[in-house]
VOPAGU-2260 file (C-alpha; in pm, 1 decimal, decimal comma):
REM VOPAGU-2260
SITE   aa  ch    i         X         Y         Z
SITE  MET   A    0   12444,7   20346,6   -3174,5
SITE  ALA   A    1   12177,4   20062,7   -3157,1
SITE  GLN   A    2   11902,9   20113,0   -2904,1
SITE  SER   A    3   11852,7   19844,1   -2647,1
SITE  VAL   A    4   11500,8   19699,0   -2557,4
SITE  LEU   A    5   11396,6   19483,0   -2270,0
SITE  ILE   A    6   11101,4   19242,8   -2305,1
SITE  VAL   A    7   10932,8   19131,2   -1992,7
SITE  ASP   A    8   10653,4   18867,8   -2046,1
SITE  ASP   A    9   10603,6   18519,2   -1896,8
SITE  GLU   A   10   10483,1   18384,9   -2238,8
SITE  GLU   A   11   10763,1   18248,4   -2437,1
SITE  HIS   A   12   10622,4   18267,9   -2781,9
SITE  ILE   A   13   10553,3   18644,0   -2720,4
SITE  ARG   A   14   10901,7   18706,3   -2612,0
SITE  ARG   A   15   11032,4   18519,8   -2922,6
SITE  SER   A   16   10803,2   18705,5   -3167,8
SITE  LEU   A   17   10875,4   19052,4   -3024,2
SITE  ALA   A   18   11253,9   18991,8   -3004,1
SITE  SER   A   19   11260,1   18861,4   -3364,3
SITE  ILE   A   20   11084,4   19168,9   -3518,5
SITE  LEU   A   21   11289,8   19421,0   -3294,1
SITE  GLU   A   22   11622,1   19259,4   -3389,7
SITE  ASP   A   23   11526,2   19277,6   -3751,8
SITE  GLU   A   24   11488,5   19657,1   -3706,8
SITE  GLY   A   25   11844,6   19679,3   -3556,8
SITE  PHE   A   26   11760,1   19688,6   -3190,9
SITE  ILE   A   27   11961,2   19497,2   -2915,9
SITE  VAL   A   28   11699,8   19292,0   -2743,2
SITE  ASP   A   29   11698,9   19099,9   -2404,7
SITE  ALA   A   30   11398,1   18900,5   -2291,9
SITE  VAL   A   31   11302,2   18792,1   -1943,9
SITE  ALA   A   32   10998,3   18619,8   -1789,5
SITE  SER   A   33   10946,3   18790,5   -1451,5
SITE  GLY   A   34   10961,0   19118,2   -1263,2
SITE  ALA   A   35   11257,3   18999,6   -1053,7
SITE  GLU   A   36   11447,1   18913,2   -1379,5
SITE  CYS   A   37   11363,5   19254,4   -1529,8
SITE  LEU   A   38   11501,7   19443,3   -1227,9
SITE  ALA   A   39   11821,5   19218,3   -1247,6
SITE  ALA   A   40   11868,3   19299,8   -1607,8
SITE  PHE   A   41   11888,7   19670,3   -1528,2
SITE  GLU   A   42   12208,1   19590,5   -1306,9
SITE  ARG   A   43   12382,3   19453,3   -1611,3
SITE  ARG   A   44   12297,8   19729,7   -1862,4
SITE  PRO   A   45   12085,9   20029,2   -1936,0
SITE  TYR   A   46   11772,2   20008,8   -2169,6
SITE  SER   A   47   11611,1   20262,9   -2399,7
SITE  CYS   A   48   11269,3   20090,8   -2379,9
SITE  VAL   A   49   11092,8   19815,1   -2172,5
SITE  LEU   A   50   10800,0   19623,5   -2301,5
SITE  LEU   A   51   10638,0   19514,9   -1983,3
SITE  ASP   A   52   10358,4   19263,9   -1935,7
SITE  ILE   A   53   10093,3   19332,3   -1645,6
SITE  TRP   A   54   10057,2   18978,6   -1532,8
SITE  LEU   A   55   10381,5   18825,1   -1416,9
SITE  PRO   A   56   10443,8   18525,5   -1202,7
SITE  ASP   A   57   10625,4   18702,2    -910,2
SITE  MET   A   58   10516,2   19070,6    -886,3
SITE  ASP   A   59   10262,3   19233,4   -1109,4
SITE  GLY   A   60   10360,7   19468,0   -1384,2
SITE  LEU   A   61   10262,8   19780,9   -1195,2
SITE  GLU   A   62   10491,6   19698,5    -906,3
SITE  THR   A   63   10759,8   19615,9   -1153,4
SITE  LEU   A   64   10704,0   19954,7   -1327,6
SITE  ARG   A   65   10725,3   20149,0   -1005,8
SITE  ARG   A   66   11062,7   19986,7    -928,2
SITE  VAL   A   67   11191,6   20031,5   -1281,2
SITE  ARG   A   68   11112,8   20398,9   -1265,1
SITE  GLU   A   69   11328,0   20414,9    -944,5
SITE  LEU   A   70   11616,5   20234,5   -1108,7
SITE  ALA   A   71   11594,8   20409,1   -1444,0
SITE  PRO   A   72   11376,1   20726,7   -1449,6
SITE  ASP   A   73   11458,1   20804,4   -1812,8
SITE  VAL   A   74   11371,4   20467,1   -1960,6
SITE  ALA   A   75   11058,8   20448,9   -2181,8
SITE  VAL   A   76   10812,4   20179,8   -2062,9
SITE  VAL   A   77   10532,6   20037,2   -2270,0
SITE  ILE   A   78   10275,1   19828,1   -2093,7
SITE  ILE   A   79   10125,1   19516,4   -2265,6
SITE  SER   A   80    9838,4   19311,0   -2119,9
SITE  GLY   A   81    9573,5   19060,3   -2234,0
SITE  HIS   A   82    9347,0   19165,1   -1956,1
SITE  GLY   A   83    9370,8   19542,1   -1966,8
SITE  THR   A   84    9119,6   19772,5   -1802,2
SITE  ILE   A   85    9083,4   20151,5   -1803,3
SITE  GLN   A   86    9180,6   20155,9   -1440,5
SITE  THR   A   87    9500,8   19960,1   -1509,0
SITE  ALA   A   88    9582,2   20190,3   -1797,7
SITE  VAL   A   89    9522,3   20503,8   -1583,9
SITE  GLN   A   90    9755,2   20360,1   -1307,9
SITE  ALA   A   91   10025,9   20271,0   -1559,3
SITE  THR   A   92   10012,9   20619,7   -1710,6
SITE  LYS   A   93   10040,4   20783,4   -1359,1
SITE  LEU   A   94   10337,8   20567,6   -1289,3
SITE  GLY   A   95   10507,0   20702,5   -1603,8
SITE  ALA   A   96   10429,9   20438,2   -1876,4
SITE  PHE   A   97   10448,6   20582,1   -2232,6
SITE  ASP   A   98   10171,5   20379,5   -2378,7
SITE  PHE   A   99    9933,4   20076,6   -2308,7
SITE  LEU   A  100    9897,6   19798,9   -2576,1
SITE  GLU   A  101    9644,9   19521,2   -2549,3
SITE  LYS   A  102    9694,9   19156,2   -2661,9
SITE  PRO   A  103    9690,2   19007,8   -2910,6
SITE  LEU   A  104    9974,3   19233,2   -3018,9
SITE  SER   A  105    9997,2   19398,5   -3360,3
SITE  LEU   A  106   10360,9   19353,3   -3436,9
SITE  GLU   A  107   10363,7   19661,7   -3662,1
SITE  ARG   A  108   10195,0   19872,7   -3402,4
SITE  THR   A  109   10413,0   19749,0   -3132,5
SITE  LEU   A  110   10726,2   19833,4   -3337,1
SITE  LEU   A  111   10594,9   20185,2   -3411,2
SITE  THR   A  112   10515,2   20246,5   -3033,2
SITE  VAL   A  113   10862,1   20137,4   -2928,7
SITE  LYS   A  114   11023,4   20378,2   -3172,6
SITE  ASN   A  115   10796,1   20655,9   -3073,2
SITE  ALA   A  116   10858,1   20598,9   -2706,6
SITE  ILE   A  117   11234,1   20608,9   -2756,1
SITE  GLU   A  118   11207,8   20917,6   -2962,6
SITE  GLN   A  119   10990,6   21086,9   -2723,8
SITE  LYS   A  120   11246,9   21022,5   -2445,0
SITE  ARG   A  121   11529,4   21159,4   -2667,3
SITE  LEU   A  122   11331,5   21470,1   -2722,1
SITE  GLU   A  123   11260,7   21515,0   -2350,1
SITE  ARG   A  124   11637,4   21472,0   -2276,8
SITE  GLU   A  125   11729,5   21736,5   -2537,9
SITE  ALA   A  126   11462,0   21964,9   -2400,9
SITE  GLN   A  127   11599,9   21921,3   -2043,1
SITE  GLU   A  128   11959,4   21978,9   -2166,4
SITE  LEU   A  129   11858,9   22286,0   -2361,9
SITE  GLN   A  130   11665,0   22432,3   -2069,1
SITE  GLU   A  131   11982,0   22364,3   -1837,6
SITE  ARG   A  132   12211,7   22532,0   -2092,7
SITE  LEU   A  133   11974,7   22835,5   -2116,9
SITE  VAL   A  134   11978,4   22852,9   -1734,9
SITE  ARG   A  135   12359,4   22858,5   -1743,2
SITE  ASP   A  136   12385,4   23094,1   -2039,1
SITE  TYR   A  137   12142,9   23346,7   -1874,0
SITE  GLU   A  138   12238,0   23325,5   -1523,5
SITE  MET   A  139   12232,6   23644,3   -1328,4
SITE  ILE   A  140   12568,4   23671,4   -1173,1
SITE  GLY   A  141   12623,1   23896,6    -867,4
SITE  GLU   A  142   12570,6   23921,5    -490,3
SITE  SER   A  143   12596,7   24302,6    -448,9
SITE  VAL   A  144   12307,2   24485,2    -291,5
SITE  PRO   A  145   12165,3   24624,3    -622,4
SITE  MET   A  146   12171,5   24269,5    -765,3
SITE  ARG   A  147   12001,3   24111,9    -452,7
SITE  ALA   A  148   11745,0   24390,8    -485,5
SITE  LEU   A  149   11682,2   24322,9    -843,9
SITE  ARG   A  150   11628,9   23946,5    -780,6
SITE  GLN   A  151   11367,0   24022,8    -506,4
SITE  GLN   A  152   11196,1   24257,4    -755,5
SITE  ILE   A  153   11184,9   23998,2   -1012,4
SITE  ALA   A  154   11063,9   23727,6    -755,3
SITE  LEU   A  155   10785,2   23980,5    -667,0
SITE  VAL   A  156   10685,3   24089,0   -1026,4
SITE  GLY   A  157   10756,5   23773,2   -1228,9
SITE  PRO   A  158   10444,2   23566,2   -1131,7
SITE  THR   A  159   10215,5   23859,0   -1212,9
SITE  GLU   A  160   10082,9   23969,5   -1558,5
SITE  GLY   A  161   10205,5   24322,5   -1520,7
SITE  ARG   A  162   10405,3   24480,8   -1799,9
SITE  VAL   A  163   10755,4   24568,3   -1730,7
SITE  LEU   A  164   10982,9   24850,4   -1878,7
SITE  ILE   A  165   11354,8   24759,1   -1804,0
SITE  TYR   A  166   11599,2   25058,8   -1804,5
SITE  GLY   A  167   11969,1   25032,5   -1827,2
SITE  GLU   A  168   12284,1   25124,8   -2014,1
SITE  SER   A  169   12390,4   24911,9   -2303,2
SITE  GLY   A  170   12551,2   24594,2   -2196,6
SITE  THR   A  171   12407,7   24584,4   -1839,4
SITE  GLY   A  172   12196,9   24265,3   -1891,4
SITE  LYS   A  173   11848,1   24381,8   -1957,6
SITE  GLU   A  174   11772,7   24085,1   -2155,8
SITE  LEU   A  175   11889,3   23858,5   -1865,5
SITE  VAL   A  176   11621,5   24037,0   -1649,8
SITE  ALA   A  177   11352,1   23988,9   -1902,0
SITE  ARG   A  178   11432,6   23612,5   -1923,9
SITE  ALA   A  179   11437,2   23586,2   -1542,4
SITE  LEU   A  180   11095,2   23751,4   -1532,7
SITE  HIS   A  181   10961,1   23503,2   -1785,9
SITE  ALA   A  182   11113,1   23206,0   -1605,6
SITE  ALA   A  183   10930,3   23317,9   -1283,5
SITE  SER   A  184   10598,2   23377,3   -1450,1
SITE  ARG   A  185   10312,4   23140,3   -1511,6
SITE  ARG   A  186   10399,2   23151,3   -1881,8
SITE  ALA   A  187   10744,8   22984,8   -1815,6
SITE  ALA   A  188   10651,4   22674,4   -2007,4
SITE  LYS   A  189   10578,8   22880,6   -2324,8
SITE  PRO   A  190   10836,1   23042,7   -2540,7
SITE  PHE   A  191   11039,6   23357,9   -2460,6
SITE  VAL   A  192   10990,7   23558,1   -2793,5
SITE  GLU   A  193   11230,4   23838,6   -2852,2
SITE  ILE   A  194   11274,2   24116,2   -3097,9
SITE  ASN   A  195   11565,2   24383,3   -3119,1
SITE  CYS   A  196   11380,7   24688,9   -3239,3
SITE  SER   A  197   11706,7   24865,8   -3346,8
SITE  ALA   A  198   11840,8   24578,3   -3548,4
SITE  ILE   A  199   11548,3   24547,2   -3793,5
SITE  PRO   A  200   11513,5   24783,3   -4085,6
SITE  GLU   A  201   11203,1   25011,5   -4059,4
SITE  GLU   A  202   11037,1   24861,0   -4360,4
SITE  LEU   A  203   11048,1   24505,8   -4216,7
SITE  VAL   A  204   10977,4   24571,3   -3841,8
SITE  GLU   A  205   10590,6   24561,6   -3887,0
SITE  SER   A  206   10615,5   24234,8   -4066,9
SITE  GLU   A  207   10842,1   24091,6   -3784,1
SITE  LEU   A  208   10592,7   24203,0   -3520,3
SITE  PHE   A  209   10259,1   24119,8   -3688,2
SITE  GLY   A  210   10348,7   23881,9   -3967,2
SITE  HIS   A  211   10222,1   23898,9   -4328,2
SITE  VAL   A  212   10020,5   23700,8   -4581,1
SITE  ARG   A  213   10156,8   23587,2   -4918,1
SITE  GLY   A  214   10179,8   23865,7   -5151,1
SITE  ALA   A  215   10157,7   24132,3   -4891,5
SITE  PHE   A  216   10468,9   24311,1   -5039,0
SITE  THR   A  217   10743,4   24248,3   -5288,7
SITE  GLY   A  218   10919,8   23930,3   -5184,6
SITE  ALA   A  219   10655,9   23793,9   -4957,4
SITE  THR   A  220   10634,7   23466,9   -5134,3
SITE  THR   A  221   10496,5   23285,4   -4827,5
SITE  ALA   A  222   10275,5   23374,5   -4527,1
SITE  ARG   A  223   10467,3   23420,5   -4207,0
SITE  ARG   A  224   10363,6   23453,1   -3847,3
SITE  GLY   A  225   10478,7   23757,3   -3649,2
SITE  LYS   A  226   10631,0   23780,0   -3313,7
SITE  PHE   A  227   10298,5   23881,1   -3141,2
SITE  GLU   A  228   10129,1   23571,5   -3275,9
SITE  LEU   A  229   10427,5   23337,8   -3185,4
SITE  ALA   A  230   10417,6   23483,3   -2825,7
SITE  ASP   A  231   10041,2   23417,7   -2787,0
SITE  GLY   A  232   10014,6   23271,7   -2431,9
SITE  ALA   A  233   10377,3   23349,5   -2368,4
SITE  THR   A  234   10618,3   23644,9   -2325,8
SITE  LEU   A  235   10733,9   23913,7   -2585,2
SITE  PHE   A  236   11038,3   24098,7   -2528,5
SITE  LEU   A  237   11075,1   24421,3   -2714,7
SITE  ASP   A  238   11453,5   24524,7   -2678,9
SITE  GLU   A  239   11562,3   24875,6   -2744,0
SITE  VAL   A  240   11197,5   24990,8   -2765,7
SITE  GLY   A  241   11302,2   25354,5   -2782,3
SITE  ASP   A  242   11428,8   25297,9   -3143,6
SITE  MET   A  243   11096,7   25221,4   -3296,6
SITE  SER   A  244   10933,4   25465,6   -3535,3
SITE  LEU   A  245   10617,1   25643,1   -3435,5
SITE  ARG   A  246   10420,5   25445,5   -3691,8
SITE  THR   A  247   10521,9   25118,4   -3536,6
SITE  GLN   A  248   10462,0   25253,4   -3187,6
SITE  ALA   A  249   10107,2   25328,0   -3287,1
SITE  LYS   A  250   10040,9   24972,3   -3401,6
SITE  ILE   A  251   10201,0   24816,3   -3089,8
SITE  LEU   A  252    9985,1   25053,2   -2874,9
SITE  ARG   A  253    9671,1   24926,9   -3066,0
SITE  ALA   A  254    9771,0   24568,7   -3021,2
SITE  LEU   A  255    9820,9   24611,0   -2643,7
SITE  GLU   A  256    9481,8   24791,6   -2610,1
SITE  GLU   A  257    9272,8   24563,0   -2814,2
SITE  GLY   A  258    9462,8   24231,5   -2753,3
SITE  ARG   A  259    9457,3   24157,5   -3130,8
SITE  ILE   A  260    9674,8   24200,1   -3432,4
SITE  GLN   A  261    9624,5   24222,9   -3810,7
SITE  PRO   A  262    9905,4   24071,5   -4036,0
SITE  LEU   A  263   10021,2   24278,6   -4321,4
SITE  GLY   A  264    9806,5   24237,3   -4626,5
SITE  SER   A  265    9532,3   24064,2   -4425,0
SITE  ASN   A  266    9178,7   24163,3   -4339,4
SITE  VAL   A  267    9151,6   23913,5   -4062,9
SITE  TRP   A  268    9214,0   24004,0   -3698,1
SITE  ILE   A  269    9396,2   23752,0   -3461,7
SITE  ASP   A  270    9341,3   23751,2   -3091,3
SITE  VAL   A  271    9654,8   23729,6   -2884,2
SITE  ASP   A  272    9733,3   23691,7   -2526,4
SITE  VAL   A  273   10081,9   23833,8   -2479,0
SITE  ARG   A  274   10287,5   23967,3   -2177,0
SITE  VAL   A  275   10507,1   24238,9   -2306,0
SITE  ILE   A  276   10839,2   24321,8   -2139,7
SITE  ALA   A  277   11023,7   24611,3   -2303,1
SITE  ALA   A  278   11379,2   24752,9   -2245,7
SITE  THR   A  279   11561,2   25065,9   -2339,5
SITE  ASN   A  280   11892,9   25225,3   -2284,8
SITE  LYS   A  281   11741,9   25577,7   -2373,2
SITE  ASN   A  282   11557,7   25836,1   -2171,0
SITE  LEU   A  283   11204,4   25791,9   -2273,5
SITE  PRO   A  284   11051,7   26094,3   -2103,0
SITE  ARG   A  285   11296,4   26311,9   -2290,5
SITE  LEU   A  286   11207,8   26142,1   -2619,2
SITE  ILE   A  287   10838,3   26206,3   -2538,4
SITE  GLU   A  288   10921,4   26580,3   -2503,3
SITE  ARG   A  289   11080,9   26588,3   -2843,9
SITE  GLY   A  290   10788,9   26405,9   -3001,9
SITE  GLU   A  291   10990,9   26082,8   -3079,2
SITE  PHE   A  292   10814,1   25851,8   -2855,5
SITE  ARG   A  293   10441,0   25830,0   -2784,4
SITE  GLU   A  294   10337,2   25916,2   -2441,1
SITE  ASP   A  295   10036,6   25685,7   -2429,4
SITE  LEU   A  296   10251,0   25388,5   -2530,2
SITE  PHE   A  297   10509,5   25483,5   -2257,0
SITE  TYR   A  298   10231,6   25461,2   -1992,6
SITE  ARG   A  299   10110,1   25115,0   -2142,6
SITE  LEU   A  300   10468,4   24973,7   -2109,0
SITE  ASN   A  301   10591,9   25150,4   -1798,0
SITE  VAL   A  302   10360,6   24981,6   -1561,9
SITE  ILE   A  303   10641,2   24826,3   -1347,1
SITE  PRO   A  304   10975,8   25000,2   -1405,4
SITE  PHE   A  305   11287,5   24809,4   -1348,6
SITE  VAL   A  306   11645,4   24976,7   -1334,5
SITE  VAL   A  307   11951,4   24746,7   -1404,5
SITE  PRO   A  308   12246,8   24894,8   -1242,0
SITE  PRO   A  309   12566,9   24971,7   -1442,9
SITE  LEU   A  310   12871,4   24760,4   -1369,5
SITE  ARG   A  311   13063,2   25051,8   -1214,8
SITE  GLU   A  312   12786,7   25066,3    -940,2
SITE  ARG   A  313   12834,1   24705,2    -837,4
SITE  VAL   A  314   13211,7   24645,7    -870,8
SITE  GLU   A  315   13204,1   24395,2    -582,0
SITE  ASP   A  316   13032,1   24164,5    -836,6
SITE  ILE   A  317   13339,0   24178,3   -1075,8
SITE  PRO   A  318   13529,8   23886,7    -924,2
SITE  LEU   A  319   13218,0   23662,8    -958,4
SITE  LEU   A  320   13169,7   23774,2   -1322,3
SITE  VAL   A  321   13537,5   23718,6   -1407,2
SITE  ASP   A  322   13519,4   23364,0   -1261,6
SITE  HIS   A  323   13196,0   23297,1   -1444,1
SITE  PHE   A  324   13324,4   23421,3   -1789,7
SITE  ASN   A  325   13665,0   23255,9   -1722,4
SITE  ARG   A  326   13505,3   22911,7   -1677,8
SITE  LYS   A  327   13253,1   22966,4   -1953,1
SITE  PHE   A  328   13491,3   23055,8   -2219,7
SITE  SER   A  329   13738,5   22798,9   -2121,7
SITE  ARG   A  330   13478,3   22536,5   -2175,1
SITE  ALA   A  331   13380,7   22683,5   -2508,9
SITE  TYR   A  332   13730,4   22701,4   -2644,0
SITE  MET   A  333   13856,1   22391,7   -2465,5
SITE  ARG   A  334   14124,8   22594,5   -2295,9
SITE  THR   A  335   14263,1   22587,2   -1948,9
SITE  PRO   A  336   14108,9   22863,9   -1734,8
SITE  LYS   A  337   14324,9   23161,1   -1656,8
SITE  GLU   A  338   14441,2   23254,6   -1294,9
SITE  PHE   A  339   14351,8   23614,4   -1230,4
SITE  THR   A  340   14578,3   23751,4    -949,5
SITE  PRO   A  341   14418,4   23961,7    -669,9
SITE  ALA   A  342   14605,5   24260,1    -821,0
SITE  ALA   A  343   14436,8   24204,3   -1164,0
SITE  ILE   A  344   14088,0   24179,4   -1000,9
SITE  ALA   A  345   14161,4   24505,8    -820,4
SITE  ARG   A  346   14262,0   24671,5   -1140,4
SITE  LEU   A  347   13938,8   24556,9   -1312,3
SITE  GLN   A  348   13739,4   24707,0   -1028,0
SITE  GLU   A  349   13908,8   25030,6   -1079,9
SITE  TYR   A  350   13796,6   25052,2   -1443,8
SITE  HIS   A  351   13487,0   25251,1   -1523,2
SITE  TRP   A  352   13340,2   24991,6   -1779,8
SITE  PRO   A  353   13153,9   25207,3   -2023,7
SITE  GLY   A  354   13039,6   24888,6   -2204,2
SITE  ASN   A  355   12942,4   24735,4   -1859,9
SITE  VAL   A  356   12910,2   24355,5   -1822,4
SITE  ARG   A  357   12922,6   24307,0   -2217,9
SITE  GLU   A  358   13254,2   24478,3   -2213,6
SITE  LEU   A  359   13388,5   24261,8   -1927,9
SITE  ARG   A  360   13267,8   23951,3   -2099,9
SITE  ASN   A  361   13453,7   24048,9   -2418,3
SITE  ILE   A  362   13764,9   24129,6   -2230,8
SITE  ILE   A  363   13767,1   23790,4   -2057,7
SITE  GLU   A  364   13693,3   23612,6   -2387,7
SITE  ARG   A  365   13974,1   23798,8   -2547,8
SITE  ILE   A  366   14214,2   23687,9   -2275,5
SITE  LEU   A  367   14109,9   23330,2   -2290,1
SITE  ILE   A  368   14164,4   23324,1   -2663,4
SITE  MET   A  369   14476,6   23541,2   -2711,7
SITE  TRP   A  370   14674,9   23527,7   -2371,9
SITE  ALA   A  371   14953,0   23279,6   -2371,7
SITE  ARG   A  372   15033,7   23258,0   -2014,0
SITE  PRO   A  373   14828,7   23081,2   -1747,1
SITE  VAL   A  374   14845,5   23389,6   -1500,4
SITE  VAL   A  375   14689,4   23731,8   -1571,6
SITE  ASP   A  376   14836,1   23999,8   -1346,7
SITE  ALA   A  377   14754,6   24365,0   -1295,8
SITE  ASP   A  378   15044,3   24474,8   -1531,4
SITE  ASP   A  379   14875,0   24274,7   -1808,4
SITE  LEU   A  380   14541,6   24445,0   -1792,5
SITE  PRO   A  381   14585,9   24811,7   -1876,8
SITE  PRO   A  382   14713,5   24749,3   -2225,4
SITE  LEU   A  383   14430,3   24495,0   -2267,0
SITE  LEU   A  384   14178,0   24760,2   -2171,5
SITE  GLY   A  385   14334,4   25041,9   -2370,1
SITE  ASP   A  386   14497,3   24880,0   -2672,1
SITE  PRO   A  387   14309,9   24589,3   -2832,1
SITE  MET   A  388   14624,7   24459,9   -2996,3
SITE  ALA   A  389   14849,7   24442,6   -2693,8
SITE  CYS   A  390   14784,4   24069,8   -2619,9
SITE  VAL   A  391   14877,2   23995,5   -2983,4
SITE  GLU   A  392   15190,0   24186,3   -2954,0
SITE  ARG   A  393   15306,6   24019,4   -2638,8
SITE  ALA   A  394   15215,1   23658,9   -2724,0
SITE  GLU   A  395   15445,1   23411,1   -2869,3
SITE  TYR   A  396   15355,1   23225,2   -3193,6
SITE  LYS   A  397   15543,3   22939,9   -3364,0
SITE  THR   A  398   15454,6   23040,6   -3723,8
SITE  PHE   A  399   15364,5   23350,0   -3924,7
SITE  GLN   A  400   15023,8   23198,2   -3994,6
SITE  GLU   A  401   14945,6   23173,6   -3623,5
SITE  ALA   A  402   15043,8   23536,5   -3579,8
SITE  VAL   A  403   14821,4   23643,3   -3877,7
SITE  GLU   A  404   14522,7   23443,9   -3749,9
SITE  ALA   A  405   14578,6   23595,6   -3397,3
SITE  PHE   A  406   14586,0   23950,4   -3545,7
SITE  GLU   A  407   14264,1   23875,2   -3750,2
SITE  ARG   A  408   14083,8   23715,7   -3446,0
SITE  GLN   A  409   14163,7   24013,3   -3229,1
SITE  TYR   A  410   14078,3   24262,2   -3491,3
SITE  ILE   A  411   13728,0   24092,1   -3551,0
SITE  LEU   A  412   13676,7   24081,5   -3171,7
SITE  GLN   A  413   13759,9   24449,4   -3140,6
SITE  LYS   A  414   13506,2   24544,8   -3409,1
SITE  LEU   A  415   13231,9   24334,3   -3259,2
SITE  THR   A  416   13296,1   24509,4   -2928,2
SITE  GLU   A  417   13272,7   24858,2   -3079,6
SITE  HIS   A  418   12946,5   24768,7   -3251,6
SITE  HIS   A  419   12791,4   24592,3   -2942,8
SITE  GLY   A  420   12790,5   24248,8   -3102,2
SITE  ASN   A  421   12611,0   24362,0   -3419,5
SITE  VAL   A  422   12774,5   24145,3   -3683,7
SITE  THR   A  423   12621,1   24347,9   -3980,5
SITE  ARG   A  424   12744,6   24672,3   -3858,4
SITE  ALA   A  425   13094,2   24534,7   -3775,2
SITE  ALA   A  426   13104,9   24397,5   -4125,9
SITE  GLU   A  427   13029,0   24723,2   -4274,4
SITE  ALA   A  428   13288,9   24895,0   -4066,4
SITE  MET   A  429   13550,8   24649,5   -4189,9
SITE  GLY   A  430   13441,4   24680,7   -4541,9
SITE  MET   A  431   13350,1   24328,7   -4594,6
SITE  ASP   A  432   13038,1   24109,8   -4665,0
SITE  ARG   A  433   12845,4   23988,8   -4365,9
SITE  SER   A  434   12846,4   23626,9   -4486,7
SITE  HIS   A  435   13225,5   23639,3   -4537,2
SITE  LEU   A  436   13267,1   23774,8   -4180,5
SITE  TYR   A  437   13054,9   23486,3   -4055,2
SITE  ARG   A  438   13271,5   23247,9   -4234,8
SITE  ARG   A  439   13583,5   23395,8   -4091,2
SITE  MET   A  440   13442,4   23394,3   -3734,7
SITE  ARG   A  441   13364,9   23024,9   -3769,9
SITE  ALA   A  442   13716,7   22949,3   -3904,7
SITE  LEU   A  443   13886,7   23142,5   -3620,7
SITE  GLY   A  444   13662,3   23000,6   -3343,6
SITE  ILE   A  445   13470,4   23316,8   -3271,4
SITE  SER   A  446   13113,3   23251,8   -3136,0
SITE  PRO   A  447   12862,6   23488,8   -3306,3
SITE  PRO   A  448   12748,8   23726,3   -3027,8
SITE  ARG   A  449   12395,6   23826,0   -2944,8
SITE  PRO   A  450   12312,2   24186,6   -3062,6
């Protein structure tokens, strides 16, 4: 869709010249001669960019800019002036102007500035949308006493630089806690860098953490930055830290002690400023007793311990979680949300949830995809929890192909659940290639889960 540009200048020949070159580039252009006309133009249509002169007959450009920002906060504004000063440029920038161009105008530079201003605003909108989506995707749901206490702990510890070790069973939401800590920290504007220590082969984990130079090992055709370097000035989340080898543990310990890393195959040390948050579903003191985890690394990581409660210890949060996942997957699959009766919610609260929130999430997703009826009652739930094929057996399908796809979709979802969302392991269990499994998941509308 063509972008629209508004030119605000009291000199007619400038309006004509700018309009001509912008229209030649495919922009929709309006041109006015005063601040009042500029404000009136915004009542007729939105604009992507405004070229605004400082000297106008009724109100000056800075006052017009201030009012434009009130009317359209997201529009890109480029100030133009034949009598510009540094003070004026500073004022315009503080009011939100993208750039300041002096007359006589270079048409080529003006065109480039307009394109850059529009692109910058587009990127800002995308970043904002991504941030909002991340907040929704990683929202911590629950108002139980354990969850309120966890939020208070995050608010207290997040702004500090203290290292955190998060304990919790598989599927409880340890990554959500780590992301919440990052969002509450002074590093929130920087990336949240994560690595699942159990999902990367031993021979590759050091390269993932510390990077490598070209030729460091067979297949290293280009240099690569590691997670520590990518997280410089930011947060590094080490998930399932208890699954690391002793050799890798020693290198991480050194990186934490010295604040520097050495990529594989390199003789150069790189200084890094990283806040490390680690998580585990294992009993690390027991691993230490067996000689499988370094005690010195444990004390480096376990500065502030967090414990994420299992779902069975906060069953009062289940109605909120069901509603959250119900709305989330109904949007994702463009389906009407299901109605869970009070009896169904009560039955869900009676279940012991060995897979915790991840298991509940998978159950609700399965119901949204497979269940034909709009209402889910208590009698519908036991077979869903005990027999993954029950919803396939009881659903009605118009064609044989629909039934086959329903069976295949449910089979894949069940295998993903059994292997905690690990696509590679699920593919191995099904005796198929991982790439083929990804293709079938896309064809069947199954979102790739996070390991």
